[in-house]
C-alpha positions, 0 to 999 in steps of 0.5 A, a space after each residue: 767166426 766162420 770166415 777162417 774155417 771156410 777158407 781153410 776148408 776150401 784150401 784143403 780140397 784141391 787134392 780130393 778134386 784131382 783124385 776125381 779128375 777126368 775119369 768121372 765123365 764119358 760121352 753118351 751116344 747123344 753127345 751129352 757128357 755122362 758124369 758119375 756122382 762123386 763119393 762123399 769125401 771124409 771130412 777132417 775135424 776142422 771141416 766137420 766143425 765148420 759145417 756144423 757151425 754154419 748149418 747150425 747158424 742157418 737153423 737157429 737164424 731161421 727159427 728166430 725169423 719164424 718167431 719174429 714173423 709170428 710176432 708180427 715183426 716181419 711182414 710180407 712173405 717169409 720162406 724158411 730154409 730149415 732142413 736144407 742147410 747142407 746144400 748151401 753150406 756144402 756148396 760154399 765149401 767148394 768155392 773160391 773168392 770171386 765165385 757168385 751166388 744167386 737164388 730165389 726167395 728161400 734165401 736167408 741160408 744162402 746169405 748167411 753161408 756166403 758170409 753176410 752179417 746176421 744183423 744185416 740180414 735180420 734187419 732187412 727182414 724187419 724192414 730197418 735201415 741197416 738191412 742189406 737193402 736198406 729196409 726196402 727189399 724184405 725177406 726175398 730181395 737182398 744183395 751183397 756185392 762184397 760177398 758176391 751174392 746177387 740176390 734172392 728173387 721173388 719171381 719164380 725162376 727169374 734168377 736163372 737167366 740172371 745167373 746165366 748172365 753172371 756166367 756170361 760176364 765171367 766168360 767175357 772178362 776171361 776170369 775163372 769165376 763160376 756162377 752158382 745159380 740156385 732154383 727149386 723143383 717148382 721153378 725147374 718147369 719155367 720156360 726161362 730156365 730152358 732158354 738159359 740152358 740153351 744159351 749156357 750150353 751154346 756158349 759153354 758158360 761157367 754156371 752150375 745150375 743147382 736144383 734144390 729139389 725139396 719135393 713139394 715146390 709150393 705145395 704139390 708133390 713133384 710126382 704130380 707136377 713134373 713129367 720128368 722127376 729126375 731133375 738131373 736129366 733136365 739139361 739133356 736136350 741141351 747137352 748139359 750133364 747132370 747128377 743127383 746128389 744127397 742134399 741132406 749130407 754136407 759131405 756129398 754136396 761138397 764133393 759134387 760141388 768141387 767136381 762141378 766148379 772144376 768142370 766149369 773152370 776147365 771150360 766144359 760149360 754148364 752142369 746141373 746138380 740136383 740136390 735131393 733135399 727136404 724142407 721141414 716147414 711149409 712153403 712159406 710161413 702162411 702154409 700149413 703144409 697139409 699136403 704131407 703127413 707129420 710122420 713123413 716130416 718126422 721120419 726125415 728129421 729123425 733119419 736124415 737131418 743134415 746137422 744131426 748127421 754131422 753131430 753124430 760123426 763128431 761124437 763118434 770120432 771123439 772130435 767133440 763132446 756133448 758139452 762142446 757141441 752145446 757150447 757151440 750151439 750157445 755161441 750161435 744162439 747168442 749171434 742170432 739173439 743179437 741179430 734179432 735184438 738189433 733188428 728190432 731196435 734199428 730205426 726204420 728207413 727215412 721216407 726219402 729212401 723211397 726215392 733212392 736207387 731208382 732207375 728211370 
């Protein structure tokens, strides 16, 4: 249901891109381009409804995944994306066919936003043969070549050099595809991240580094773990420009995403987007999240929830009624329920599957 809307939303973005144009940047005395954060663009009815459906699908899917984990039907680690939905949905609205996505272990939302089937994602979570990695990857390791999704990766920061490599391949092949490489505020302190920054800047690779700053990494506030808490500045020593974006507003994310991919496609090299976002749940299902107050979480939910913002705009502009939005929620819940039922009924992989896809 989301594919057609995604293509339409993307096709309407060219005029807004041209308005932001080259005036967005200037050259600082350090030689690093200085880029202004673009204004959130106003969505039309179709774009608002598309964003609402996509974010709601991720929210309901993750809620169901949490339930299945609690029932013991999902094993291992499980990191939920609840609260951060606007980041990946807004970025996907800025892409075109062929652009690649790679991320860390909080990856279910990215998979769904790229168009991967909810049944296949949920079946992988439960370790079944119809899962995207045939039941062998679990929550953190799924891939889809068809959807240009190059995986969730369980090792902190491991995806950053891989995403840089995707950009190198694009440069080598001479296409105009862009690699979107996601990582978190915790991974931003990893050494391989800066090795990747250096190479990407030297070779002007078409990669957008998206730092999903949810403020707590694995459980420590950024103010206690990072000397530089403005993550948009992390590329300055490599002459990589960066901007901070309201990652709770899907319109702000899409506007920044369009600017960033245009920057890369024009041959200017890498760029950093710091998405200032927030996760409502703990780091993983085993994290009670006692390092922050319930009042803090509730304040974010009540004042900055990305889905509620879209919902209120739809109602205010009379583009949808309460009944319309309840009907959309019902459709999404049906998709998620179907995925959960399928993931429980699908057979486990045959033991022989342990020996497939092994490279020696």
